[in-house]
N, C-alpha and C positions, 0 to 999 in steps of 0.2 A: 420249196423255199423254206417252209415252216420247219422241216426236219433239220435243215442246215442251221437255222437259228438256234434250235435246241442243242445241237452238237456244239456250236460255238459257245453257248452259255455254259455248258457242262465243262468245257475245256478250261474255263477260268476259275473253277472251284479249287480250293486247297486240297481236297481229297483226290481229285483227278490229277493235280500237279504231283502229289506224292507218288502216285502209281507210275508216273512218267519220270521220276527222279529229278524233277525241277526243284529249284530252291523255294522253300517255305520257311520264312523266318519264325523263330520261337521267341515270343516276347515276354513270357513269364514262366514261373515254376509249374503252374498247372498245365500249360501247353507242353512243357518239357516232359512232365510225367506221362501225359497222354501219348506223346511221341515214343517214349521208351516202352510203354505198354503195347504198342503196335509191333514191337520187335521181340519182346520177351513176355511170356505169359507168367503173371505173378502179381505180387502186391508191392506197391511203392512204399518204401520205408522212410526215405528222406530225399530231399532235393536241395542241393547247394548251388548257389550262383557263383560261377567262376568268371574270369576275365572275358573269355570268348565263348564260353559254353555253360551248360548246366550239368552238374554231376548228379546222377540219379542212382540211388541205392535201392535195389529190389530184392525181394524174397521170392524165389522160384517155388513152384509147387513141390519140387523135389526136396526143398528145405535149404537149398544152397543160396547164399547171398551173393549177388553180382552187382557190379558197379558199371554204369554206362555213362558216356559223355554225349550230350546232345548239343551240337553246334548251334549257337544263337542265330547266325546269319543264314545257314543253309538248312538247318533242321536235321542234318544227318546224324545218325546214331551209330556209335562205335564203342567197343569195350574200353573201359578206362585203362590207361597205361600205367598209372601210379597206384600204389596201395593206399587205401583209406585208413585213417586212424579210427579204429572201432571205438 
């Protein structure tokens, strides 16, 4: 019975939810940056708040700059479709 309770408690954590592709809302730019860093190894240069997402500009270890969109409601990370103004 005790092991079942531990598994049940672990299932409600945000980290566990991310592994199972459940929705984890992103409430601020710090959370958006952390979410982006889970997908791309590198340094966060800038985070901009958009209407329904956060746009995160990152510098990869290779020297390449990439831009990701982090959805506010679901926490999903995807490459930005539009070009940024550098």
